[in-house]
N, C-alpha and C positions, 0 to 999 in steps of 0.2 A: 505494501497496499504506498501512496506515497501522497503528501498532502502541500498543494502550492499557496504557499500564504499570497494572499493580495498584493504585497510590497514585491512579488515573485513574478507577477500576470505580466507577460510581453504585452508592450503595447505597439501595436504597428497603422504609421498614420497615412492615410490615402487624401488624393484631393475631399472628397467625398464624407470623410470623418475617421473617428477612432478604431479600431480592433484590435479586444485588449481579450489576450487565448491565457483562458482557466487551467486547458490538460489538452494536450493533445501528444504525439509521438516524443517531439525533444522536450517537453514538459511535462514532469510527469509521468512520461513511458506509457499514455495510454494509446488503444486502441482505434480510439474514436477522439474526433478533436469537438472542445467547446469552447462557442468565444461570444461577444458580445461586442454587437456592434452598435455606436454612437454617430449617428449620421448627423452630417450638419443640417440646419433648414434649406429646404427648399434642393439639395444635392440629390444628382441624379447618377446611379450609378450606371457602370458601362455595360454593355448590351454583351451578356456572356451565355457560357453554357458550361455543367460542369460532366463528368464521368461518370457519379452519385449522386442518391436522391442526401437531400439536406432539409432539414426539419428548423423551421424561423418561429421565431415564438414573441411577439408582440409585447413589451414592459411599457413604453410610454411613446408619447406621442403616435405619428399613422404616415401611412405610406399608399403609396397604388405599384401593386407589382404584377408588370406583362410575365407571365408567364403561357409562351408558345403564341397562342391567338388569342387569349382571355386576357384579360385586365382585371384588377380588382381590388379594391380599396379594403385597407387593412386599419388596423389601432388597435390599442393596449388592450390587451388579453386574446388578440386572434392568433391562430396558428395558419400557420403555409405548409402545407410538404411539395416541397419541389421537387421534381422528378428526374433521373438521370438524362442528359441529350435532350434537355428541353430548354431552349433558349430561354434565356430572364431578363429582366432587367428591374430593377428597385427605384422609385421614385420618392426622397421624401416630403412631407407635405412640411407647410409654412412654418411649422415647432419644429422639423426633423424627427427622428423616430432615438430608442433604444429599441435592440431585439437582442435574443439570446438565441445562439445558431450551433447545430449538431451536425453531423458529417463525418463520414469514416475519414480515419488518417490517409492519409497522403491523396485527397482528392486534390483530382488534376482538373485544372481551368482552361477554358476553348473560349473563343471567338467564336462569335455569331457563326462565322464563312468556315470553321474547323485548325484553327492555326492555333496551336498549343502556347497557350499564357506557362505552364508549366502548377507547381505547389503553391499558393499562398503562404505568404513567411506565422500567415496567424492561421493555417492548419498544420502546418509542417510540426 
């Protein structure tokens, strides 16, 4: 068993917000990755895809989730299961959002046209 203290959580910043890794293969030796997304107000995530399922649960704020050909308006308390190989984008509301996300370790990201980004640092 590994205990990851708050002070040891890894933080990765992007133009859209901050990802805080709670557990991953390189942080606690976990076989699943768990992280928090704190999105800036109005942030527009990139159009991308993953090779595995992700589960997003909103804790605060809201967003529009574009998932395949569908759009979902989500708010605190809502959870979205994003299937593998389904192009997605998350657009933060004017107040931003906080969500917790879980995915298998080593989840690989891809552009909408299939070019590989690799494993994001908050998942590694």
